C-alpha positions as CSV (number, residue, x, y, z in Angstrom):
1,X,0.1,0.2,-0.7
2,X,1.1,3.6,-0.5
3,X,3.5,4.8,2.1
4,X,2.7,8.3,2.9
5,X,6.5,9.7,4.4
6,X,5.2,13.2,4.2
7,X,2.0,13.4,5.4
8,X,1.4,17.0,6.4
9,X,0.7,17.4,10.5
10,X,1.2,21.2,10.5
11,X,2.3,21.4,14.1
12,X,1.6,24.6,16.1
13,X,4.8,27.1,15.9
14,X,5.0,27.0,19.6
15,X,5.4,23.4,19.6
16,X,9.2,22.8,18.5
17,X,10.2,19.1,18.4
18,X,8.8,15.8,20.0
19,X,9.2,16.0,23.3
20,X,7.2,19.4,23.4
21,X,4.5,18.0,20.8
22,X,4.6,14.7,23.2
23,X,3.9,16.4,26.4
24,X,1.7,19.3,25.7
25,X,-1.3,17.1,24.9
26,X,-0.8,15.1,28.6
27,X,-0.1,18.4,30.6
28,X,-2.6,21.0,29.1
29,X,-5.1,18.8,27.6
30,X,-8.2,18.8,29.5
31,X,-11.5,16.7,28.2
32,X,-14.5,16.2,29.9
33,X,-17.2,13.3,28.2
34,X,-20.9,12.8,28.7
35,X,-21.2,10.1,31.3
36,X,-20.4,6.7,29.9
37,X,-21.4,3.1,31.1
38,X,-18.9,1.0,32.9
39,X,-19.2,-2.7,32.3
40,X,-17.0,-4.9,34.0
41,X,-16.2,-8.0,31.8
42,X,-15.0,-11.7,33.3
43,X,-11.7,-13.2,31.5
44,X,-11.4,-16.6,31.0
45,X,-9.0,-17.4,33.6
46,X,-11.2,-15.4,36.5
47,X,-10.1,-12.1,36.2
48,X,-11.7,-8.9,35.1
49,X,-11.5,-5.9,32.8
50,X,-13.3,-2.4,32.6
51,X,-14.5,-1.2,29.8
52,X,-16.1,3.0,29.2
53,X,-18.8,2.0,26.4
54,X,-19.8,5.8,25.0
55,X,-22.7,5.5,23.1
56,X,-24.0,7.7,20.2
57,X,-27.4,7.8,21.8
58,X,-27.8,6.6,25.0
59,X,-30.0,3.7,25.7
60,X,-29.9,2.8,21.7
61,X,-27.0,1.5,20.9
62,X,-25.8,1.3,17.3
63,X,-24.8,-1.7,15.0
64,X,-21.0,0.2,14.7
65,X,-18.2,-0.1,17.5
66,X,-15.2,1.4,17.9
67,X,-13.0,-0.5,20.5
68,X,-10.1,2.1,21.9
69,X,-7.0,0.6,23.3
70,X,-4.7,3.1,25.5
71,X,-0.5,3.1,26.1
72,X,1.7,1.3,28.3
73,X,0.2,2.4,32.0
74,X,-2.5,4.6,31.0
75,X,-6.1,4.1,30.9
76,X,-9.5,4.8,29.6
77,X,-9.8,8.5,31.1
78,X,-6.3,9.6,29.3
79,X,-6.9,12.8,27.4
80,X,-5.7,11.0,23.9
81,X,-8.6,8.1,24.9
82,X,-11.0,10.7,25.6
83,X,-10.5,12.6,22.4
84,X,-10.7,9.7,20.2
85,X,-14.3,8.6,21.9
86,X,-14.9,11.8,21.6
87,X,-14.2,12.2,17.7
88,X,-15.3,8.7,16.9
89,X,-18.9,9.3,18.9
90,X,-19.6,12.5,16.8
91,X,-19.2,10.6,13.8
92,X,-21.4,8.2,14.6
93,X,-19.6,5.1,16.2
94,X,-20.3,3.8,19.6
95,X,-17.0,3.6,21.7
96,X,-15.7,0.7,24.1
97,X,-12.7,2.2,25.6
98,X,-10.3,-0.6,27.6
99,X,-8.7,-0.7,30.7
100,X,-5.4,-3.3,30.5
101,X,-5.7,-5.2,33.5
102,X,-4.8,-3.6,37.0
103,X,-5.4,0.0,35.1
104,X,-8.7,0.8,36.1
105,X,-8.1,2.0,39.3
106,X,-8.3,-1.5,41.1
107,X,-6.0,-4.2,41.1
108,X,-6.5,-7.0,39.3
109,X,-7.2,-10.4,40.4
110,X,-4.6,-12.7,39.2
111,X,-0.4,-12.4,39.8
112,X,-0.3,-11.5,36.2
113,X,-1.2,-8.2,34.8
114,X,-0.8,-7.5,30.8
115,X,2.4,-6.8,28.5
116,X,2.8,-5.5,25.4
117,X,2.5,-8.8,23.4
118,X,-0.6,-10.2,25.1
119,X,-3.6,-9.8,22.8
120,X,-5.9,-12.4,25.0
121,X,-7.9,-9.6,26.7
122,X,-8.0,-7.6,23.8
123,X,-9.8,-10.7,22.1
124,X,-12.2,-11.5,25.5
125,X,-13.3,-7.3,24.6
126,X,-14.0,-8.2,21.0
127,X,-15.8,-11.0,22.0
128,X,-17.7,-9.7,24.6
129,X,-18.6,-6.7,21.9
130,X,-19.4,-9.2,19.7
131,X,-22.1,-11.1,21.7
132,X,-23.8,-7.4,22.5
133,X,-24.6,-7.4,18.9
134,X,-22.4,-5.1,17.2
135,X,-22.4,-6.1,13.4
136,X,-19.6,-3.7,12.7
137,X,-15.8,-3.6,14.7
138,X,-13.1,-1.3,14.3
139,X,-10.2,-1.2,16.4
140,X,-7.9,2.1,17.6
141,X,-4.6,2.0,19.4
142,X,-2.0,4.1,21.0
143,X,1.8,3.0,21.4
144,X,1.6,-0.5,23.1
145,X,-1.8,-0.8,22.5
146,X,-1.4,-0.6,18.9
147,X,1.2,-2.9,19.2
148,X,-1.2,-5.4,20.7
149,X,-3.7,-4.4,17.8
150,X,-1.2,-5.4,15.0
151,X,0.0,-8.3,16.8
152,X,-3.4,-9.4,16.8
153,X,-4.7,-9.0,13.4
154,X,-1.5,-10.7,11.9
155,X,-0.9,-13.3,14.4
156,X,-2.0,-16.4,12.8
157,X,-3.2,-18.0,16.3
158,X,-5.1,-15.2,17.1
159,X,-8.6,-15.9,15.0
160,X,-9.6,-12.7,14.5
161,X,-13.3,-11.8,14.9
162,X,-14.8,-11.9,11.5
163,X,-16.5,-8.6,12.8
164,X,-13.4,-6.7,12.5
165,X,-13.3,-4.5,9.8
166,X,-10.4,-1.6,10.2
167,X,-7.8,-0.4,12.1
168,X,-5.9,2.5,13.0
169,X,-2.7,2.5,15.3
170,X,-0.6,5.7,16.6
171,X,3.2,5.8,17.9
172,X,3.7,2.3,17.7
173,X,6.8,0.7,19.2
174,X,6.6,-2.0,16.2
175,X,10.3,-2.8,17.4
176,X,10.7,-3.5,20.7
177,X,13.6,-4.6,20.8
178,X,14.8,-1.0,19.2
179,X,12.1,1.3,21.5
180,X,13.8,-0.2,24.5
181,X,16.9,1.6,23.1
182,X,15.2,4.7,22.6
183,X,14.0,4.8,25.4
184,X,17.2,4.3,27.2
185,X,18.1,7.7,25.5
186,X,19.5,10.3,28.3
187,X,16.8,12.6,26.7
188,X,14.0,10.5,27.8
189,X,15.3,9.8,30.9
190,X,11.9,11.5,32.3
191,X,9.7,9.1,30.9
192,X,11.5,6.4,32.0
193,X,11.6,7.5,35.1
194,X,7.2,7.9,35.3
195,X,7.1,4.9,33.5
196,X,9.4,2.5,36.2
197,X,7.4,4.6,39.2
198,X,3.9,3.3,38.4
199,X,4.8,0.1,37.1
200,X,6.9,-0.4,40.9
201,X,4.0,0.8,43.0
202,X,2.1,-2.2,40.8
203,X,4.7,-4.4,41.7
204,X,4.2,-3.6,45.5
205,X,0.7,-4.4,45.1
206,X,1.0,-7.3,44.0
207,X,3.7,-8.3,46.1
208,X,1.0,-7.2,49.0
209,X,-1.6,-9.7,47.6
210,X,0.6,-12.6,46.4
211,X,3.9,-11.6,49.2
212,X,5.2,-15.6,48.4
213,X,5.0,-15.5,44.8
214,X,6.4,-11.8,44.2
215,X,9.8,-10.8,45.3
216,X,10.5,-7.1,45.8
217,X,14.3,-7.2,47.8
218,X,15.4,-5.1,44.4
219,X,12.9,-3.5,43.3
220,X,14.1,0.2,43.6
221,X,17.2,-1.0,41.9
222,X,15.4,-1.2,38.7
223,X,16.3,1.5,36.5
224,X,15.1,0.6,32.7
225,X,12.8,-1.4,30.9
226,X,15.3,-4.3,30.5
227,X,15.5,-4.3,34.4
228,X,12.0,-4.9,35.1
229,X,10.7,-7.2,31.8
230,X,13.9,-9.5,33.2
231,X,12.6,-9.7,36.6
232,X,9.6,-10.1,36.6
233,X,7.8,-9.6,32.6
234,X,10.0,-12.8,30.9
235,X,9.6,-15.2,33.8
236,X,5.9,-14.3,34.6
237,X,4.8,-15.1,30.8
238,X,6.8,-17.6,30.2
239,X,10.2,-15.6,28.3
240,X,13.4,-16.9,28.7
241,X,14.2,-13.3,29.3
242,X,13.6,-9.9,28.4
243,X,15.2,-9.7,25.1
244,X,13.5,-12.7,24.1
245,X,9.7,-11.1,25.4
246,X,10.8,-8.4,23.2
247,X,11.4,-10.2,20.3
248,X,8.5,-12.6,20.5
249,X,5.9,-9.8,21.1
250,X,6.8,-7.1,18.5
251,X,4.2,-6.8,16.0
252,X,6.6,-5.5,13.3
253,X,6.6,-9.7,12.7
254,X,3.5,-10.1,12.1
255,X,2.5,-7.2,9.6
256,X,2.7,-9.3,6.5
257,X,0.1,-11.2,7.5
258,X,-2.8,-8.1,8.5
259,X,-5.6,-9.1,6.2
260,X,-8.2,-6.1,7.1
261,X,-7.5,-2.1,6.1
262,X,-5.2,-1.0,8.9
263,X,-3.2,2.8,9.0
264,X,-0.5,3.0,11.2
265,X,0.6,6.9,11.8
266,X,4.0,7.1,13.4
267,X,5.8,10.3,13.3
268,X,9.4,10.8,12.4
269,X,10.0,12.7,15.4
270,X,8.7,10.1,18.0
271,X,11.2,10.1,20.9
272,X,9.8,6.9,21.8
273,X,10.2,5.3,18.6
274,X,13.6,3.9,17.1
275,X,14.4,3.7,13.3
276,X,13.4,-0.1,13.0
277,X,9.9,0.6,14.6
278,X,8.7,2.4,10.7
279,X,8.1,-1.2,8.9
280,X,8.2,0.7,5.2
281,X,8.9,-3.0,3.6
282,X,6.2,-4.6,4.7
283,X,3.7,-1.5,4.0
284,X,5.1,-1.8,0.5
285,X,4.3,-5.5,0.5
286,X,1.2,-5.7,1.9
287,X,-2.6,-4.7,0.4
288,X,-3.8,-3.7,4.0
289,X,-1.0,-1.5,5.9
290,X,-1.0,2.3,5.1
291,X,1.6,3.5,6.3
292,X,1.7,7.7,7.8
293,X,5.3,8.9,8.8
294,X,4.6,12.7,9.3
295,X,7.9,14.7,9.8
296,X,5.9,16.1,13.0
297,X,3.7,14.9,16.1
298,X,5.7,13.4,18.7
299,X,4.4,10.3,20.7
300,X,0.9,10.3,21.1
301,X,0.4,14.1,20.4
302,X,-0.7,15.8,17.0
303,X,-1.4,18.6,18.6
304,X,-4.0,21.0,16.2
305,X,-5.4,24.0,18.2
306,X,-9.2,24.8,16.0
307,X,-12.3,25.8,17.3
308,X,-13.4,21.9,16.1
309,X,-11.1,21.0,19.0
310,X,-10.1,18.1,17.4
311,X,-6.5,16.9,16.9
312,X,-5.2,15.5,14.1
313,X,-5.1,12.1,14.8
314,X,-8.7,12.0,15.4
315,X,-9.5,13.8,12.5
316,X,-7.2,11.3,10.6
317,X,-8.6,8.3,12.3
318,X,-12.3,9.0,11.6
319,X,-11.4,9.9,8.0
320,X,-9.4,6.5,7.0
321,X,-12.6,4.5,9.1
322,X,-15.3,5.9,6.7
323,X,-13.2,5.6,4.0
324,X,-12.9,1.9,4.5
325,X,-16.3,1.7,5.9
326,X,-18.1,4.1,3.5
327,X,-19.7,6.1,6.2
């Protein structure tokens, strides 16, 4: 499919560079949405997932649904999720914004939480929504949530639900090995420190719930994703080490198998991404994968200041979904 390396995203003049474009929405974008319906569903392993349902017409569900996945240590209340929810609802889509295990404000029941390549919970959300009667389902994801979506769509073991018709993902660390290198750069220290703080908080909660299974004696020594994934993620999920976890969970290896129209947008100045996270070769070979790499945008940024209050990413998602679905 065509690769648009020069997609025009006009970044605001007062936000020069990827870091400013990344931080601005997190610090300064405040959104309020109408009340949603929160549904807690049970997973096959007797854990739970919390889903925020936003309806075009309250009390009268549509047949079309967009499922929105947040990023690492995010949740359904983040501004980038709420902005996308608002845009999709206004475009006529009911929306299910779901929370990864342990991200909705309540610790999950089981020892394991989530990881970059785990698609079982996404599948559970899709199956639940299909059983609610939604005929056409599209997937929208950010960063790690986008990696999960791409892996789900391309992994032959996923058994993709036939009602899933399209996907749009943003700022995706398709190559987790490269993304880990990017996060180790000194310029990303503030982001890494914040991620590690919240991950360590969850490990402490896990220790309180499972004191015999979670060792926190060296938790304070962990400084990087490699440190964390070596000690917790890899052994918990059956990987030999962090490197094996990253390699097996990277969605880039599954992109050739994606069989529904999928738009991947990652800014070339994204501070979280390594050059290997831009799958130009896969997009060239694919009949389904569209790749856009605007020069500006940061990580889940794409700030746009206008009277309609939409960010550029929200406009592009609605446009692409509308083109694919003919709505």
